[in-house]
C-alpha positions in Angstrom: -23.0 1.3 -159.9 -24.8 4.7 -160.1 -24.0 7.2 -157.3 -25.6 10.6 -156.6 -23.3 13.1 -155.1 -24.1 16.6 -153.8 -21.9 19.1 -155.7 -21.7 22.9 -155.5 -21.0 23.2 -159.3 -24.6 22.1 -160.1 -27.2 24.9 -160.4 -30.9 24.4 -159.5 -31.9 27.6 -161.3 -32.2 25.9 -164.7 -32.2 22.4 -166.2 -33.0 19.4 -164.0 -30.7 20.1 -161.2 -28.8 16.9 -161.7 -26.0 16.2 -164.2 -23.9 13.3 -165.1 -20.1 13.6 -164.8 -17.4 12.5 -167.2 -14.1 12.5 -165.2 -12.2 11.8 -168.4 -13.6 14.8 -170.2 -13.7 17.7 -167.8 -11.5 19.5 -165.2 -14.1 19.8 -162.5 -15.5 16.3 -163.1 -12.0 14.9 -162.8 -11.4 16.7 -159.5 -14.7 15.4 -158.2 -13.8 11.9 -159.1 -10.6 12.1 -157.1 -12.5 13.4 -154.1 -15.0 10.5 -154.2 -12.8 7.6 -155.5 -14.8 7.3 -158.8 -13.2 5.4 -161.7 -11.8 7.6 -164.5 -12.3 6.6 -168.1 -10.7 8.5 -171.0 -12.9 7.6 -174.0 -11.5 9.7 -176.9 -8.2 10.0 -178.8 -6.3 13.1 -179.9 -8.7 13.6 -182.8 -11.9 13.5 -180.7 -12.8 9.9 -181.9 -14.1 7.3 -179.5 -11.6 4.5 -178.7 -12.0 0.8 -179.2 -14.4 -0.8 -176.6 -17.2 1.7 -176.8 -19.6 -0.5 -178.9 -21.4 1.5 -181.7 -19.6 4.7 -180.6 -16.1 3.4 -181.5 -14.5 5.5 -184.2 -17.2 8.2 -184.2 -16.3 11.8 -183.6 -17.7 13.7 -180.6 -18.6 16.7 -182.7 -21.1 14.7 -184.8 -22.4 12.1 -182.4 -25.2 14.0 -180.6 -28.0 12.9 -183.1 -27.0 9.3 -182.8 -27.1 9.5 -179.0 -30.6 11.0 -179.0 -31.7 8.2 -181.3 -30.2 5.5 -179.0 -31.9 7.0 -175.9 -35.2 7.2 -177.7 -35.0 3.5 -178.9 -34.3 2.5 -175.3 -37.4 4.5 -174.2 -35.4 6.6 -171.7 -35.4 9.9 -173.5 -37.5 12.2 -171.2 -37.2 15.5 -173.1 -35.1 17.1 -175.8 -34.4 20.8 -175.7 -31.6 23.4 -176.5 -29.9 25.1 -173.6 -27.3 27.8 -173.8 -24.0 26.5 -172.4 -20.6 28.2 -172.1 -17.9 26.1 -173.6 -14.5 26.8 -175.1 -13.9 27.3 -178.8 -10.8 27.3 -181.0 -9.4 30.9 -181.1 -8.5 30.5 -184.8 -11.4 28.6 -186.3 -14.2 29.1 -183.8 -15.0 25.4 -183.6 -16.1 23.9 -180.4 -13.5 22.2 -178.2 -13.8 19.2 -175.8 -11.7 18.3 -172.8 -9.6 15.1 -173.0 -7.8 13.4 -170.1 -4.2 12.7 -170.9 -1.0 12.0 -169.0 1.4 15.0 -168.8 4.8 15.7 -167.3 5.2 18.2 -164.4 7.9 19.9 -162.4 7.2 19.8 -158.7 7.1 23.4 -157.4 6.7 22.7 -153.6 10.3 23.7 -152.8 11.3 25.6 -155.9 8.6 28.3 -155.5 10.2 29.5 -152.3 13.6 29.7 -153.9 12.2 31.7 -156.9 10.5 34.1 -154.4 13.8 35.0 -152.9 15.1 36.0 -156.4 12.1 38.2 -157.1 13.3 40.8 -154.6 16.6 41.3 -156.6 14.6 42.9 -159.5 13.3 46.4 -160.1 9.7 46.0 -161.0 8.0 48.6 -163.2 5.2 49.1 -162.2 6.1 48.3 -158.6 3.0 46.2 -158.0 4.4 43.7 -160.5 6.5 42.2 -157.7 3.5 41.3 -155.6 1.7 40.0 -158.6 4.6 37.6 -159.3 4.8 36.5 -155.7 1.1 35.9 -155.6 1.4 33.6 -158.6 4.3 31.7 -156.9 2.3 31.2 -153.7 -0.8 29.9 -155.5 0.5 28.0 -158.6 0.3 24.3 -159.0 3.0 22.1 -160.3 4.4 23.3 -163.6 3.1 21.3 -166.6 6.0 21.2 -169.1 4.6 18.9 -171.8 2.4 19.4 -174.8 0.6 17.0 -177.2 1.9 18.6 -180.3 4.2 17.6 -183.2 6.6 20.5 -183.4 8.4 22.1 -180.5 11.1 21.5 -177.9 11.7 17.8 -177.7 11.5 16.9 -174.1 14.7 14.8 -173.2 12.8 12.1 -171.3 13.3 8.5 -172.2 10.9 5.8 -170.8 11.7 2.1 -170.6 9.3 -0.2 -172.5 10.0 -3.0 -170.0 9.9 -1.5 -166.5 8.5 2.0 -167.1 11.6 3.7 -165.5 12.2 7.1 -167.0 15.4 9.1 -167.3 16.2 12.8 -168.2 19.2 13.0 -170.6 21.4 16.0 -169.9 22.8 16.8 -173.4 24.0 15.5 -176.7 27.2 14.0 -175.4 25.3 11.9 -172.8 22.8 10.8 -175.4 25.6 9.7 -177.7 27.2 7.6 -175.0 23.9 6.0 -174.0 22.5 5.4 -177.5 22.1 1.8 -178.5 20.3 2.6 -181.8 19.5 5.5 -184.1 22.4 7.8 -183.3 23.5 7.8 -187.0 20.0 8.9 -188.1 20.1 11.8 -185.6 23.6 13.1 -185.8 23.9 16.4 -187.6 20.3 17.4 -187.0 18.7 19.7 -184.4 17.1 17.9 -181.4 13.6 17.9 -182.9 11.2 15.3 -184.3 11.5 13.0 -186.2 15.3 12.6 -185.9 15.6 12.7 -182.1 13.0 10.0 -181.9 15.2 7.6 -183.8 17.6 7.3 -180.8 17.0 4.5 -178.3 19.0 4.0 -175.1 19.4 1.1 -172.6 17.4 1.5 -169.4 19.8 2.1 -166.5 17.5 0.1 -164.2 16.7 -3.1 -166.1 18.7 -2.8 -169.4 15.5 -2.8 -171.5 14.9 -0.4 -174.5 14.0 3.2 -173.5 12.4 5.5 -176.1 11.8 9.2 -176.0 8.3 10.3 -175.0 6.3 11.7 -177.9 5.5 14.9 -176.1 7.1 18.3 -176.9 7.9 20.9 -174.3 5.7 23.8 -173.2 6.8 26.8 -175.3 7.7 28.7 -172.1 10.5 26.3 -171.4 12.1 27.5 -174.6 11.4 31.2 -173.8 12.6 30.9 -170.2 16.0 29.3 -171.1 16.9 32.1 -173.5 19.4 33.8 -171.1 21.4 30.6 -171.1 20.8 28.9 -174.4 21.7 31.9 -176.6 24.8 33.1 -174.9 27.1 30.1 -174.6 26.3 29.1 -171.0 27.4 25.5 -171.6 30.2 26.2 -174.1 31.8 29.5 -172.9 30.9 30.4 -169.4 33.2 33.4 -169.2 31.6 35.0 -172.3 28.2 34.3 -170.8 29.1 36.1 -167.6 29.7 39.3 -169.6 26.0 39.4 -170.6 24.3 38.0 -167.5 22.0 39.2 -166.0 20.2 41.3 -168.6 19.7 44.9 -167.8 16.2 45.1 -169.0 13.2 43.0 -170.2 9.8 44.1 -171.2 6.5 42.4 -172.1 2.8 42.8 -171.8 1.6 42.4 -168.3 -1.6 40.3 -168.8 -0.6 36.6 -168.5 3.2 37.0 -168.4 3.5 36.7 -164.6 2.6 33.1 -165.0 4.3 32.6 -168.4 7.5 34.3 -169.6 8.4 36.3 -166.4 7.9 33.2 -164.3 9.7 30.8 -166.7 12.7 33.1 -166.8 12.8 33.3 -163.1 12.4 29.5 -162.6 15.1 28.6 -165.1 17.6 31.0 -163.7 16.9 30.1 -160.1 17.5 26.4 -160.8 20.7 27.1 -162.7 22.3 30.0 -160.9 20.0 31.0 -158.0 20.1 34.6 -159.5 17.6 36.8 -161.2 18.1 36.7 -165.0 17.4 40.4 -165.4 17.8 43.6 -163.4 14.7 45.5 -164.4 11.4 44.4 -165.7 9.0 46.8 -167.4 5.5 45.5 -167.8 3.0 47.2 -170.1 -0.7 46.9 -170.6 -2.5 46.4 -173.9 -3.0 48.5 -177.1 -6.7 49.3 -177.8 -8.4 51.3 -180.5 -8.7 55.1 -179.8 -12.1 54.5 -178.1 -10.7 51.8 -175.7 -12.1 48.8 -177.6 -10.2 45.7 -178.5 -8.8 45.8 -182.0 -10.1 43.1 -184.3 -9.9 42.6 -188.1 -13.5 41.5 -188.1 -14.6 44.6 -186.3 -12.8 46.8 -188.8 -11.0 48.8 -186.1 -7.6 47.1 -186.4 -4.7 49.3 -187.5 -1.8 47.5 -189.2 1.7 48.7 -188.5 2.5 49.6 -192.2 -0.6 51.7 -192.4 0.1 53.5 -189.2 3.7 54.1 -190.2 2.6 55.6 -193.5 -0.2 57.7 -192.2 1.1 58.8 -188.8 4.8 58.6 -189.2 6.9 56.3 -187.0 8.2 59.2 -184.8 4.6 60.1 -184.0 4.0 56.5 -183.1 7.0 56.3 -180.9 6.0 59.6 -179.2 2.5 58.1 -178.5 4.0 54.9 -177.0 6.7 56.6 -174.8 4.4 59.4 -173.5 1.9 56.9 -172.2 2.0 55.4 -168.7 2.7 51.7 -169.7 0.7 50.2 -166.9 -2.5 51.5 -168.4 -4.1 50.4 -171.7 -3.1 52.6 -174.6 -5.9 54.0 -176.8 -4.2 54.1 -180.2 -5.6 55.7 -183.3 -5.3 58.4 -185.9 -7.2 60.9 -183.7 -4.7 60.8 -180.9 -1.9 60.7 -183.5 -3.0 64.1 -184.9 -2.6 65.7 -181.4 0.9 64.3 -181.1 1.8 65.5 -184.6 1.0 69.0 -183.5 3.5 68.7 -180.6 6.1 67.3 -183.0 5.5 70.2 -185.3 6.3 72.6 -182.5 9.9 71.2 -182.5 10.0 71.3 -186.3 8.8 74.9 -186.4 11.4 76.1 -183.9 14.1 74.4 -186.0 12.6 75.9 -189.2 12.6 79.4 -187.6 16.2 79.0 -186.6 17.5 77.6 -189.9 15.6 80.2 -192.0 17.3 83.2 -190.3 20.6 81.4 -189.7 20.9 80.8 -193.5 20.0 84.4 -194.3 22.6 85.7 -191.9 25.1 82.9 -192.8 25.4 82.2 -189.0 27.8 79.4 -188.2 27.7 78.1 -184.6 31.2 76.6 -185.0 32.9 79.8 -185.9 30.5 82.3 -184.4 31.5 81.9 -180.8 29.6 84.0 -178.3 30.9 85.6 -175.1 28.7 84.4 -172.2 28.5 88.0 -170.9 26.5 88.9 -174.0 23.7 86.5 -173.1 20.5 88.1 -171.9 18.5 86.8 -168.9 16.1 85.3 -171.4 19.0 83.4 -173.1 20.4 82.2 -169.7 16.9 81.1 -168.7 16.4 79.1 -171.9 19.8 77.4 -171.5 19.1 76.7 -167.8 15.8 75.0 -168.8 17.5 73.0 -171.5 20.4 71.7 -169.4 18.0 70.9 -166.5 16.0 68.9 -169.0 19.2 67.1 -170.3 20.2 66.3 -166.7 16.8 64.9 -165.7 16.4 63.1 -169.0 19.5 61.0 -168.2 18.0 60.1 -164.9 14.6 59.2 -166.5 16.2 57.1 -169.2 18.4 55.3 -166.7 15.4 54.5 -164.5 13.2 53.5 -167.5 10.6 56.3 -166.8 10.4 57.6 -170.3 6.8 58.7 -169.8 8.1 61.1 -167.1 10.7 62.3 -169.6 8.1 62.9 -172.3 6.0 65.2 -169.9 9.1 67.3 -169.3 9.9 67.3 -173.1 6.4 68.5 -174.0 6.6 71.3 -171.3 10.1 72.3 -172.5 8.9 72.6 -176.2 6.0 74.7 -175.0 7.9 77.2 -173.0 10.8 77.5 -175.5 8.4 78.0 -178.5 5.8 80.2 -176.8 8.2 82.2 -174.6 11.8 82.1 -175.7 11.4 82.1 -179.5 8.4 84.4 -179.5 10.0 86.9 -177.2 13.3 86.7 -179.1 12.1 86.9 -182.7 12.8 90.6 -183.1 16.4 89.9 -182.3 16.7 87.6 -185.3 15.0 90.3 -187.5 17.8 92.8 -186.9 19.7 93.9 -190.0 23.0 94.0 -188.2 24.7 90.9 -186.7 25.4 92.5 -183.3 26.3 90.6 -180.2 22.7 90.4 -179.1 21.6 88.8 -182.3 24.5 86.3 -182.2 23.6 85.5 -178.6 20.1 84.6 -179.7 21.4 82.4 -182.5 23.8 80.7 -180.1 21.1 80.1 -177.5 18.6 78.7 -179.9 21.2 76.5 -181.7 22.5 75.1 -178.4 18.9 74.4 -177.2 17.9 72.6 -180.4 21.1 70.6 -180.6 20.8 69.4 -177.0 17.1 68.6 -177.4 17.6 66.5 -180.5 20.6 64.7 -179.0 18.5 63.9 -175.9 15.4 62.8 -177.8 17.1 60.9 -180.6 16.2 57.5 -179.1 12.5 58.4 -179.1 12.1 60.5 -182.3 15.1 59.2 -184.3 14.0 60.2 -187.8 13.0 63.8 -187.1 16.1 64.2 -184.9 18.3 62.9 -187.7 16.8 65.2 -190.3 17.4 68.3 -188.0 20.9 67.1 -187.2 21.9 66.6 -190.8 20.7 70.1 -191.9 21.4 72.1 -188.7 24.6 70.5 -187.2 26.4 68.4 -189.8 26.0 71.0 -192.5 28.1 73.5 -190.5 30.3 71.2 -188.4 32.2 68.8 -190.7 33.9 67.2 -187.6 30.6 66.1 -186.2 29.7 62.4 -186.4 27.9 61.6 -189.6 24.7 60.6 -187.8 23.1 61.9 -184.7 23.0 58.3 -183.4 26.8 58.2 -183.4 27.0 61.0 -180.9 27.4 60.4 -177.1 24.5 61.3 -174.9 24.7 65.1 -174.1 26.1 66.2 -170.8 24.3 69.0 -168.9 26.4 72.1 -168.4 25.9 72.6 -164.7 27.3 76.2 -164.9 24.3 77.2 -167.0 21.7 75.9 -164.6 20.3 78.8 -162.6 17.4 77.9 -160.4 16.8 81.4 -159.1 16.6 82.8 -162.6 14.3 80.0 -163.6 12.0 80.8 -160.7 11.9 84.5 -161.7 10.9 83.9 -165.3 8.6 81.0 -164.4 6.7 83.3 -162.2 6.2 85.8 -165.1 5.1 82.9 -167.4 2.5 81.9 -164.8 1.2 85.4 -164.5 1.0 85.7 -168.3 -0.9 82.4 -168.5 -3.4 83.6 -165.9 -3.8 86.9 -167.9 -4.5 85.0 -171.0 -7.1 82.9 -169.2 -8.7 86.1 -168.0 -8.8 87.4 -171.5 -10.4 84.2 -172.7 -13.0 84.5 -169.9 -13.8 88.0 -171.0 -13.6 87.0 -174.7 -11.1 89.8 -175.5 -8.4 89.0 -178.0 -4.7 89.6 -177.0 -4.2 92.1 -179.8 -6.6 94.4 -178.1 -4.7 96.5 -175.5 -6.1 96.9 -172.0 -5.3 99.3 -169.2 -4.1 97.0 -166.3 -4.2 93.8 -164.3 -4.3 93.3 -160.6 -2.2 90.4 -159.3 -1.6 88.5 -156.1 1.2 85.9 -156.5 1.2 82.6 -154.5 4.4 83.5 -152.7 5.6 86.9 -151.4 9.0 86.4 -152.9 7.3 86.4 -156.3 6.2 90.1 -155.9 9.9 91.1 -156.5 10.0 89.0 -159.7 6.8 90.6 -161.0 8.1 94.1 -160.3 11.6 93.3 -161.8 10.1 91.8 -165.0 7.0 93.9 -165.2 7.8 95.1 -168.8 7.6 91.5 -170.0 4.2 91.1 -168.5 3.0 94.3 -170.1 4.2 93.3 -173.5 3.0 89.7 -173.3 -0.5 90.6 -172.1 -0.7 93.8 -174.1 -1.6 95.9 -171.1 -0.4 99.2 -169.7 0.2 98.5 -166.0 0.4 95.9 -163.3 -1.0 96.5 -159.8 0.0 94.2 -156.9 -2.6 93.4 -154.2 -2.7 91.3 -151.0 -6.5 91.4 -150.8 -8.3 89.8 -153.8 -11.6 90.2 -151.9 -11.4 93.9 -152.8 -12.1 93.0 -156.4 -14.2 89.8 -156.1 -16.7 88.1 -153.9 -17.4 84.4 -153.5 -20.9 82.9 -153.6 -21.3 79.5 -151.9 -24.0 77.1 -153.0 -24.7 73.4 -152.6 -24.0 71.2 -155.5 -27.7 70.4 -156.2 -26.9 67.5 -158.5 -24.8 65.7 -156.0 -26.7 66.6 -152.8 -30.3 66.1 -153.9 -30.7 62.5 -152.5 -28.5 63.2 -149.5 -30.3 66.3 -148.3 -33.8 65.8 -149.6 -36.3 68.3 -148.1 -33.4 69.9 -146.1 -31.8 71.3 -149.3 -33.3 74.8 -148.9 -32.2 75.0 -145.3 -28.7 73.9 -146.1 -28.5 76.3 -149.0 -29.4 79.3 -146.9 -26.9 78.2 -144.2 -24.1 78.0 -146.8 -25.0 81.4 -148.1 -24.7 82.9 -144.5 -21.1 81.4 -144.0 -18.0 83.6 -144.3 -17.6 83.2 -148.1 -13.9 83.9 -148.2 -13.1 81.4 -145.4 -15.4 78.7 -146.9 -13.9 79.1 -150.3 -10.4 78.7 -148.9 -11.4 75.5 -147.0 -13.0 74.0 -150.1 -9.8 74.9 -152.1 -7.7 73.0 -149.5 -10.0 70.0 -149.8 -11.6 70.3 -146.4 -15.2 69.3 -145.6 -17.8 71.8 -144.3 -20.2 71.0 -141.4 -23.5 72.8 -141.7 -27.0 72.1 -140.2 -26.0 68.6 -139.1 -24.6 67.6 -142.4 -20.9 67.1 -143.4 -20.4 68.4 -147.0 -17.4 67.3 -149.0 -15.6 69.8 -151.3 -17.1 68.2 -154.4 -20.6 68.8 -152.9 -20.1 72.6 -152.6 -20.0 75.0 -155.5 -17.8 78.1 -155.1 -18.6 80.7 -157.7 -16.5 83.9 -158.1 -18.2 87.2 -158.9 -16.1 90.1 -160.0 -16.7 93.8 -159.9 -17.9 95.5 -163.1 -15.3 95.6 -165.9 -13.2 93.0 -164.3 -12.4 89.4 -165.4 -10.8 87.4 -162.5 -9.1 84.0 -162.4 -7.5 82.0 -159.6 -5.1 79.0 -159.7 -3.0 77.4 -156.9 -2.7 80.5 -154.8 -2.4 83.0 -157.6 -5.0 85.6 -158.3 -5.4 87.9 -161.3 -8.1 90.4 -162.3 -8.1 92.0 -165.7 -9.5 95.4 -166.3 -11.8 95.0 -169.4 -12.8 98.7 -169.8 -12.0 99.9 -173.3 -11.2 103.6 -174.0 -11.1 105.1 -177.5 -7.3 105.1 -177.4 -7.2 101.4 -176.5 -9.6 100.6 -179.3 -7.4 102.5 -181.9 -4.4 100.6 -180.8 -6.3 97.3 -181.1 -7.3 98.2 -184.6 -3.7 98.8 -185.6 -2.6 95.4 -184.2 -5.4 93.7 -186.2 -4.2 95.5 -189.3 -0.6 94.3 -188.7 -1.8 90.7 -188.6 -3.7 91.0 -191.9 -0.7 92.8 -193.6 1.6 90.0 -192.4 -0.8 87.4 -193.9 -1.0 89.4 -197.1 2.8 89.4 -197.4 3.0 85.7 -196.9 0.2 84.9 -199.3 1.9 87.1 -201.9 5.1 85.1 -201.6 7.2 87.9 -200.1 10.4 86.9 -198.3 10.7 87.6 -194.6 13.3 90.3 -195.2 11.5 92.1 -198.0 10.9 95.8 -197.4 7.5 97.1 -198.7 5.5 100.2 -199.7 2.2 99.9 -197.7 -1.0 101.6 -198.6 -4.1 101.8 -196.3 -7.5 103.3 -197.1 -10.4 103.7 -194.7 -12.7 106.1 -192.9 -11.5 108.8 -190.6 -11.3 106.7 -187.4 -9.0 104.3 -189.3 -6.9 107.2 -190.6 -6.6 108.6 -187.1 -5.5 105.3 -185.7 -2.9 104.8 -188.5 -1.5 108.3 -188.0 -1.2 107.8 -184.2 0.6 104.5 -184.5 2.5 105.0 -187.8 6.0 104.2 -186.5 4.8 101.0 -184.8 2.8 99.9 -187.9 5.7 100.4 -190.3 8.3 98.7 -188.1 6.1 95.6 -187.6 5.3 95.2 -191.3 8.8 96.2 -192.6 7.2 99.1 -194.4 9.6 101.9 -195.6 6.8 103.8 -197.2 3.2 104.4 -196.0 0.5 106.1 -197.9 -3.2 105.8 -198.8 -2.4 104.4 -202.3 0.3 102.3 -204.0 1.1 102.4 -207.7 1.0 99.0 -209.2 0.5 97.0 -206.0 1.6 93.4 -206.0 -1.1 92.3 -203.6 -4.3 93.9 -202.2 -6.9 93.0 -199.7 -10.3 94.4 -198.6 -11.6 93.7 -195.1 -13.9 94.9 -192.4 -12.6 95.6 -188.9 -14.9 96.9 -186.1 -17.4 97.8 -188.8 -15.0 99.9 -190.8 -14.3 99.1 -194.5 -10.6 99.0 -195.1 -8.4 98.4 -198.2 -4.7 97.4 -198.0 -2.1 97.2 -200.8 1.6 96.3 -200.7 4.5 96.3 -203.1 8.1 95.2 -202.6 10.8 97.9 -202.5 14.4 97.6 -203.7 17.2 97.8 -201.1 17.6 101.5 -202.0 14.0 102.0 -201.0 12.2 102.5 -204.3 10.9 100.2 -207.1 10.3 96.5 -207.1 12.7 94.2 -205.3 
């Protein structure tokens, strides 16, 4: 009989609006047949060939039968129309060939009761990210029975034997039971792993009727194998006490997409059945790796990066840095561009180590024998050690909680402040000719900082850390472990952590950062001295820090004075305007009216409200902070910046004296470059010659001592006999010639 059934799955937007169904060849069709008591026929075998009983179709393959079907319909006179319609259908992921659905019998585990038991175990796990817990519970609430069989040749042989006579099936619990029950084939199987074809040789007697039972031909779902790993690999059946030492696992990790219903789920299901316990304590799920533009990587697209290529071109420590610094719940855009940025950060660590080892070798400093009295440490030293030990302390917490991306943010910040603040501000201490207590304190501090950093970061950058360790630590400490990875994790020296000191110097660093931002805004290089800055800190307590460490601000920003203020409005004014791009459609013809109304508001109060994220009500409209533009206008010769409650204004007026000093600083930079390019050693003393017009001569004479000290020049003149290196350049429009020659230790002749 032919029956027409109304069905939501049929579309009337294309085609005829009516389709035939094949319950034996489609999931939705099969479900519809069950709802309407329609007979189900499975017409094809595992190769896609029609079975016996289908007349002229018998033995033919579904992939090549379409032309024959058209011919048959045409011969019968029932072919109405022939056309091609685009249809979504699955294809083989490997070969791209079209697939067809086939109805087969499979084996399932009933989940009606088990799902609730698994859900109770889920709460015993730390899920990273936290939303993973709810995702797993959602799968448990909505999943169907668990299909555990596969129609494949190789795989886990399901231990299910079915009686040929009565159909009764039995699950065999292990090799010993199978051996006792076997009536045939045990000799063929013994000594082999429980896989095809050997396991299939074994026949047992049916416990119900005594007939012959044979193993089903199916193999197990791969997730059965994966889920039983906590038990199958650690002697759960053979040595329970040993197994208890390792169960549950501390940590598992896998890609998030798909694993909530695959590996995570199978691990939980197996462990719940066997022990009613979670098989692991912490689960870290991660997203996918894409190319650096966020696209899927494919060999065919040419954007795939092979591990060997990445390791050779990027370096494995750079790769590990990329992975650990990324929030794992988001997709990672991986490529050579991002790797170059990470390499720059890694070079910051390497350059600090290189700076230390260069001067330590020159001075033959040995951290093992060169003990330092803590009283000789400067505030800068104590600040650096406080920062390092705070990092070590928090790193242990981040490692233990598996939040390495949080650790990497702290690591990058630590490298930045140590390199750009401690090392830079301490470099003159390393240049001293005498090994006094201050110089030794600087060596001790930098060595201690670097050693603790590499010990802490060795799990993430193991190769760079090992290289530094071998050359910096093991070379002077023969009692140290032969590898950095044989050291215990470093312990934070709590006595060195000084939060008050850290706050003081952190305040100065913040002011210096703002000052540099103001210089960038005014397009004035740091080497050009300026007269003063005007500062309002975010907190009143920071005023004392600024006054106490004022000299550091002056030196860092190359300015002459600092003025504190409580009233930034004395130096700037705010101009409030609508964000025309965002508000055009919202305000329409009312835009001019609203713009005038905004301009008439108290600008300081409005700017503060916008800064706090508050909306503004004007002319019947509620404007969000993003819909309002707050522009800052400074007084003439000022460059002002604001950030998180801090205010700084830079006086940009240049006097002739300031210009001369800026010229000298530029000269020093070029002389240092000339020394380096000529291959001079860092400790070489030189005879320096400078020629130029009268303004240049005047500047050189006014700043002679500073110029000679910074360039290690023992002699300064307009000419140098037989110079080893020369350079001509133009600074501020002046033609200048420079020449240098190394001096012997006595002060004359070539070194």
